[in-house]
VOGU-3710 file (C-alpha; in Angstrom, 3 decimals, decimal comma):
1> xxxxxxxxxx> -23,667/43,933/10,533  -21,699/42,224/12,952  -20,902/39,071/13,767  -20,189/36,805/16,432  -18,081/33,526/16,031  -16,702/31,030/18,580  -16,237/27,182/19,145  -16,375/25,038/21,432  -16,004/21,194/20,604  -15,162/17,728/21,172
11> xxxxxxxxxx> -16,938/14,240/19,765  -18,114/12,266/23,672  -17,574/8,695/23,890  -19,272/8,526/27,490  -18,456/4,765/27,909  -15,349/6,138/28,583  -13,447/5,495/31,816  -10,975/9,133/31,476  -12,217/12,162/32,016  -11,495/15,226/29,183
21> xxxxxxxxxx> -9,736/18,184/31,234  -9,130/21,331/30,014  -5,340/20,772/29,171  -6,917/17,867/26,320  -8,049/21,666/24,792  -5,395/23,120/25,296  -3,030/20,084/23,684  -5,547/20,677/20,626  -7,035/23,767/20,068  -7,324/26,319/22,629
31> xxxxxxxxxx> -7,446/29,904/21,028  -7,867/32,895/22,218  -9,613/36,559/20,307  -7,651/37,217/17,171  -5,115/34,062/17,662  -7,074/31,569/15,390  -4,341/31,528/12,050  -5,043/32,243/8,757  -3,998/29,842/6,590  -6,270/27,058/7,802
41> xxxxxxxxxx> -8,944/26,153/9,907  -8,505/23,914/12,659  -11,479/21,525/14,432  -14,618/22,812/13,964  -13,570/25,851/13,489  -15,004/26,298/9,553  -17,628/29,121/10,807  -15,079/31,719/12,374  -12,342/31,174/9,317  -14,726/31,621/6,320
51> xxxxxxxxxx> -16,059/34,417/7,949  -12,999/36,347/8,617  -12,571/36,048/4,766  -15,418/37,436/3,589  -15,951/39,866/6,513  -14,365/43,040/4,415  -15,449/42,565/1,256  -18,530/41,428/2,445  -19,358/44,372/4,146  -19,930/42,667/7,597
61> xxxxxxxxxx> -18,070/43,075/10,803  -16,766/40,282/12,337  -16,472/39,965/16,697  -14,309/37,092/17,382  -14,672/34,577/20,045  -13,140/32,009/22,239  -12,195/28,280/19,961  -11,495/25,276/22,379  -11,443/22,354/21,061  -10,515/18,495/21,788
71> xxxxxxxxxx> -10,060/15,541/20,314  -12,228/12,318/20,535  -11,911/11,599/24,330  -13,842/10,646/27,343  -16,562/13,063/29,020  -15,398/16,747/29,660  -15,118/17,819/33,301  -17,751/20,099/34,089  -15,941/22,955/35,826  -13,838/23,468/32,335
81> xxxxxxxxxx> -16,955/23,072/30,223  -18,222/25,736/32,180  -15,351/27,386/32,179  -14,696/27,816/28,352  -18,773/28,212/27,799  -19,006/31,175/30,262  -15,986/32,623/28,167  -17,063/32,633/24,842  -20,737/33,536/26,666  -19,494/36,349/28,168
91> xxxxxxxxxx> -17,500/37,666/24,770  -20,991/38,007/23,614  -21,929/39,628/25,682  -18,925/41,640/25,386  -19,492/42,144/21,768  -23,531/43,176/21,971  -25,353/44,396/20,234  -24,582/41,429/17,159  -26,553/40,547/14,162  -26,028/37,575/14,332
101> xxxxxxxxxx> -24,054/34,440/15,760  -21,888/31,628/14,157  -20,841/28,305/16,228  -18,276/25,956/15,348  -19,820/23,034/17,536  -19,394/19,314/16,962  -22,640/18,071/18,116  -21,336/14,849/20,209  -19,909/16,943/23,146  -20,821/15,702/26,365
111> xxxxxxxxxx> -20,103/17,747/30,163  -20,737/15,730/33,538  -24,317/17,516/33,959  -24,591/18,210/30,506  -26,105/16,030/28,448  -26,290/17,856/25,327  -23,891/20,523/25,937  -24,060/22,307/22,269  -28,318/22,445/23,521  -27,061/24,931/26,328
121> xxxxxxxxxx> -25,061/27,101/25,122  -27,185/27,287/22,234  -30,036/28,247/24,415  -27,530/30,569/26,980  -26,038/32,453/23,590  -30,044/32,705/22,064  -30,863/34,782/25,834  -28,009/36,842/25,775  -28,409/37,765/21,780  -32,803/37,834/21,910
131> xxxxxxxxxx> -34,607/36,195/19,446  -34,103/38,956/16,719  -30,372/37,871/16,874  -29,540/34,882/13,496  -28,376/32,122/14,963  -26,225/30,026/12,503  -24,188/26,285/14,083  -22,214/23,722/12,600  -21,783/20,341/13,332  -20,473/16,490/12,340
141> xxxxxxxxxx> -22,855/14,505/10,949  -21,918/12,336/14,039  -23,813/14,529/16,511  -26,468/14,319/18,716  -29,304/16,272/16,557  -31,467/17,440/19,312  -34,617/19,291/19,488  -33,091/21,700/22,289  -30,451/22,726/19,772  -32,803/23,224/16,413
151> xxxxxxxxxx> -35,473/25,272/19,117  -32,857/28,124/19,491  -30,945/27,934/16,296  -31,924/29,830/13,024  -29,237/27,990/11,035  -27,870/24,135/11,643  -25,953/22,897/8,701  -23,987/19,128/9,098  -21,035/17,961/6,886  -22,419/16,037/4,254
161> xxxxxxxxxx> -19,811/13,801/4,016  -18,081/11,055/5,670  -15,562/10,917/5,401  -15,338/14,945/6,584  -14,383/16,177/3,407  -16,913/19,308/2,993  -16,336/20,991/6,402  -15,594/24,417/4,878  -17,988/24,076/2,174  -20,711/23,870/4,981
171> xxxxxxxxxx> -19,578/26,656/6,875  -19,716/28,628/3,810  -23,631/27,445/3,251  -23,857/28,265/7,249  -22,165/32,170/6,832  -23,970/32,159/3,499  -27,884/31,555/5,302  -27,187/33,809/8,015  -26,467/36,809/5,587  -29,244/36,601/3,471
181> xxxxxxxxxx> -31,926/36,231/6,953  -30,204/39,165/7,803  -30,891/40,712/5,424  -34,214/39,768/4,656  -33,621/37,531/1,308  -34,725/34,528/2,825  -37,165/33,573/6,638  -36,211/30,023/7,900  -38,112/27,628/9,237  -36,930/24,045/10,214
191> xxxxxxxxxx> -38,072/20,981/10,074  -36,527/17,236/12,047  -37,555/13,797/10,923  -37,045/11,095/13,391  -35,750/7,719/11,883  -34,772/6,093/15,104  -32,038/4,504/13,869  -28,266/3,943/14,552  -25,633/2,614/11,912  -22,912/3,792/10,158
201> xxxxxxxxxx> -23,134/5,512/6,462  -19,818/6,183/4,422  -20,561/8,460/1,287  -17,699/7,338/-0,435  -19,951/3,410/-0,612  -22,834/3,735/-3,791  -26,393/4,111/-1,497  -25,249/6,728/0,151  -23,142/8,238/-2,339  -26,066/8,723/-4,708
211> xxxxxxxxxx> -28,494/9,348/-1,446  -26,181/12,640/-0,299  -25,984/13,221/-4,356  -29,656/14,206/-5,068  -29,825/16,093/-1,534  -27,501/18,314/-3,142  -28,800/18,770/-5,882  -32,010/19,546/-4,097  -31,279/22,734/-2,355  -31,250/25,536/-3,849
221> xxxxxxxxxx> -34,171/24,982/-6,210  -38,044/25,102/-4,607  -37,449/27,126/-1,741  -35,559/24,388/-0,430  -32,767/25,267/1,292  -30,416/23,049/3,346  -30,807/19,158/3,965  -28,539/17,740/6,421  -28,088/14,104/6,744  -27,832/13,409/10,883
231> xxxxxxxxxx> -25,938/9,715/11,178  -25,603/9,763/15,195  -23,255/9,482/17,040  -23,718/5,647/18,440  -20,552/6,134/21,532  -22,468/7,773/23,850  -25,303/6,758/25,794  -26,973/10,279/25,878  -31,675/10,199/25,530  -30,786/12,004/21,828
241> xxxxxxxxxx> -28,616/9,121/20,464  -30,485/8,967/16,668  -30,183/10,125/12,842  -32,110/12,095/12,300  -33,028/14,841/9,202  -33,260/18,215/9,351  -34,220/20,231/6,294  -34,447/23,502/6,337  -36,783/25,921/3,826  -37,574/29,683/2,991
251> xxxxxxxxxx> -41,113/30,217/4,767  -43,218/26,837/4,068  -43,296/24,833/7,173  -45,356/22,215/5,815  -43,156/22,095/3,147  -39,890/21,029/5,390  -42,564/18,822/7,275  -43,115/17,262/4,409  -39,752/17,222/2,591  -38,320/15,716/6,285
261> xxxxxxxxxx> -40,659/13,218/6,288  -40,215/11,604/2,466  -36,440/12,203/2,805  -36,296/10,402/5,905  -38,842/7,247/5,260  -36,220/7,300/2,295  -33,469/6,788/4,962  -35,189/4,778/7,490  -35,543/2,788/3,964  -31,883/2,075/3,571
271> xxxxxxxxxx> -31,538/0,335/7,316  -28,845/-2,358/7,019  -27,866/-1,538/3,247  -25,039/0,530/4,074  -22,543/-0,503/5,830  -19,080/-1,031/4,468  -17,395/-4,088/3,638  -15,597/-5,710/7,143  -14,157/-9,208/7,833  -16,018/-11,436/10,064
281> xxxxxxxxxx> -14,356/-13,100/12,962  -12,957/-16,055/11,310  -11,436/-13,422/8,663  -9,688/-11,224/11,049  -8,285/-14,025/12,282  -7,524/-15,881/9,168  -5,449/-12,894/7,415  -4,160/-12,173/10,977  -2,498/-15,318/11,095  -1,155/-14,696/7,718
291> xxxxxxxxxx> 1,192/-12,574/8,126  1,745/-13,368/11,881  2,896/-16,838/10,624  4,822/-14,781/7,822  6,755/-12,848/10,297  6,716/-15,672/13,456  8,640/-17,587/10,211  11,183/-15,030/8,881  11,972/-14,050/12,665  13,202/-18,014/13,034
301> xxxxxxxxxx> 14,305/-18,299/9,834  12,463/-21,386/8,762  10,457/-21,922/5,745  7,131/-21,101/4,391  4,910/-22,238/1,970  1,077/-20,600/0,621  -0,935/-24,125/-0,708  -4,004/-21,868/-2,864  -5,219/-22,040/-6,213  -3,552/-20,416/-9,197
311> xxxxxxxxxx> -5,007/-16,833/-9,734  -7,399/-16,295/-13,118  -5,843/-13,706/-14,787  -7,488/-12,015/-18,000  -6,454/-12,865/-21,235  -7,561/-11,991/-24,801  -11,190/-11,317/-25,353  -12,289/-11,155/-22,323  -13,489/-8,300/-20,868  -12,839/-7,583/-17,469
321> xxxxxxxxxx> -12,893/-4,776/-14,507  -10,812/-5,568/-11,739  -11,953/-3,642/-8,163  -10,784/-4,360/-4,490  -14,175/-4,383/-3,247  -17,357/-5,495/-3,601  -18,505/-2,134/-3,143  -16,664/-0,585/-5,834  -17,488/-3,350/-7,843  -21,250/-2,213/-7,052
331> xxxxxxxxxx> -20,755/1,062/-8,451  -19,464/-0,893/-11,910  -22,549/-2,317/-12,513  -24,414/1,251/-12,309  -23,267/1,479/-15,785  -26,092/0,358/-18,076  -26,269/-3,026/-16,586  -29,673/-4,225/-16,504  -28,842/-8,718/-15,910  -26,578/-9,962/-12,940
341> xxxxxxxxxx> -24,721/-13,353/-12,648  -23,107/-12,846/-9,022  -21,084/-15,618/-7,057  -19,642/-13,849/-4,617  -20,502/-16,366/-1,564  -24,164/-15,773/0,510  -22,440/-13,696/2,877  -21,358/-10,691/0,746  -24,550/-9,496/-1,063  -25,570/-6,569/0,821
351> xxxxxxxxxx> -23,254/-4,196/-1,686  -25,836/-4,943/-4,181  -29,192/-4,953/-2,475  -29,509/-1,171/-3,705  -29,397/-1,454/-6,899  -32,856/-1,941/-8,256  -32,864/-1,436/-11,606  -31,022/-4,436/-11,821  -32,354/-9,145/-12,276  -29,434/-10,671/-10,421
361> xxxxxxxxxx> -29,519/-14,568/-10,775  -27,756/-14,902/-7,300  -25,770/-18,769/-7,192  -24,314/-19,759/-3,879  -23,804/-23,715/-2,827  -26,209/-22,548/0,512  -29,156/-19,886/0,521  -28,372/-17,069/2,348  -29,438/-16,575/6,070  -31,744/-14,470/5,992
371> xxxxxxxxxx> -32,105/-13,862/2,531  -30,953/-9,876/1,265  -34,316/-7,583/0,421  -32,936/-7,718/-3,778  -36,314/-6,182/-5,745  -35,124/-8,880/-8,565  -33,334/-11,719/-8,695  -33,644/-15,542/-8,365  -31,872/-17,820/-5,875  -29,821/-20,553/-8,046
381> xxxxxxxxxx> -28,067/-23,039/-5,265  -25,382/-25,185/-7,307  -22,133/-26,375/-6,621  -19,330/-26,733/-8,574  -16,969/-27,839/-10,896  -19,807/-26,328/-13,715  -19,185/-27,099/-17,423  -18,079/-24,743/-20,218  -20,887/-25,792/-22,449  -23,513/-25,442/-18,976
391> xxxxxxxxxx> -22,284/-22,139/-18,172  -22,506/-20,918/-21,434  -25,998/-21,687/-21,874  -27,069/-20,741/-18,573  -25,922/-17,136/-19,902  -27,442/-17,207/-22,632  -31,193/-18,754/-20,930  -30,916/-15,805/-18,619  -29,985/-12,911/-20,630  -26,656/-12,119/-18,872
401> xxxxxxxxxx> -24,962/-9,515/-19,884  -22,593/-9,063/-16,515  -20,965/-11,392/-13,469  -19,899/-10,135/-10,854  -17,147/-12,397/-8,923  -13,979/-12,662/-6,118  -10,640/-14,171/-8,210  -11,674/-17,170/-6,079  -9,094/-19,053/-9,154  -8,353/-23,033/-10,193
411> xxxxxxxxxx> -10,487/-24,949/-12,586  -13,920/-25,538/-10,938  -15,791/-22,383/-10,973  -13,288/-20,725/-14,740  -16,187/-21,900/-16,959  -17,892/-19,272/-16,935  -15,418/-16,747/-17,215  -14,368/-19,319/-20,646  -18,410/-18,943/-21,579  -18,317/-15,122/-20,657
421> xxxxxxxxxx> -15,397/-14,904/-23,276  -17,129/-16,340/-26,169  -20,229/-14,117/-25,864  -18,547/-10,916/-25,083  -19,889/-10,616/-21,302  -18,160/-8,107/-18,834  -16,400/-9,552/-16,219  -16,300/-7,506/-12,633  -13,975/-9,408/-10,428  -12,921/-8,699/-7,147
431> xxxxxxxxxx> -8,579/-8,763/-6,929  -7,252/-11,363/-4,126  -6,722/-9,305/-0,728  -2,532/-8,182/0,045  -1,292/-11,044/1,926  2,411/-11,918/2,617  5,092/-12,807/-0,434  5,788/-16,370/0,212  6,969/-19,416/-2,659  3,077/-21,026/-3,815
441> xxxxxxxxxx> 1,607/-24,414/-4,041  -1,690/-24,870/-6,442  -1,856/-27,976/-6,326  -0,728/-30,657/-3,196  1,975/-32,298/-5,504  3,399/-28,840/-5,957  3,554/-28,635/-2,439  5,036/-32,081/-1,634  7,172/-31,215/-4,474  9,221/-28,060/-2,588
451> xxxx> 8,707/-30,076/0,286  11,351/-32,803/-1,227  14,027/-29,915/-2,196  14,694/-28,653/1,199
//
């Protein structure tokens, strides 16, 4: 058995005015056959690296082609792409006959005159090797999962994790499926579902983490060979820039189509719910001003005082879990929680929308606009200060077992924490963000006293 492996890859932002030249590839990955290091894969070269490690033990011969990769940048020059492509294709011709081809690509590479670089090289490789040779491809999920490349490849596997921590594992998947196909153990058929959406899908956050884990659990069962989630790469003006689902099953096209549709529809249903926490314009400016003010005052030897409410601190009897982000708070809610009082402000509810098994009492001064699509909830509009007895009764009446809030400090809304302590209710508390180390006053009187001492 003979396999050929090579790489050509970059992530192209077509809106960048600066083209990517051959020099950019030489500065990153520019390796001729046999030059790839043994110790680790480089950018998009994992299929070749994995095949090299396994060739002798598994009884196949690996013919190594060139590996070219550049850091993310603008569109690659046409002549430079054609030079690298043709070198790899000439190497493939010289290696014939081969039973399989392994291509480590990115999936979002664009060259002048080639909106679908990966589709171009896969189609040209297919023309060389013929219909019986098995072509396997590894792609980044931030790719353009075009129908052209799906048509001419037998196996396409995308990394499942974002950040991309599973590149080698997915290269192993590609090689395994290629070898099993060549040996006649499986007959892969593919189906693609076009989600027609653009979004960010970090798999470290609760919704995508659960989604990806379920996809992984499905693979290897009931004839399901591989499930890939194409996130899309939004910084490119190309026709097939969209999120897509790619399913590969063993021999059953109807099964592949049905499963791709089911997964794709679920993926679409998560639209708007997978974005990570981020600062809005006002919040970003506020954070920057705090650190800039501290730095400027230090440089000018000017005293600076921060006026803020004293932070809440857990005491005896409190059942607090402190977290750094609301996404982390949402993860904690997956552990047997049923009824939650959530008091984090009307603009920061998104991390909790996907928790369909939980009933939420959403307390806010003003109604969210638009209202997130919670499955089970009640909206309570009220403004502090709150009384401990009233808070205790509210928690009992609504059968609350968990409170989620931010450490806003002060006494106006502290009553819910005292009531929670008395009732043994757990609290998930978002810590305050990092701030400059400064003298702090919690009241106007304290600030005036500080000024008198200057």
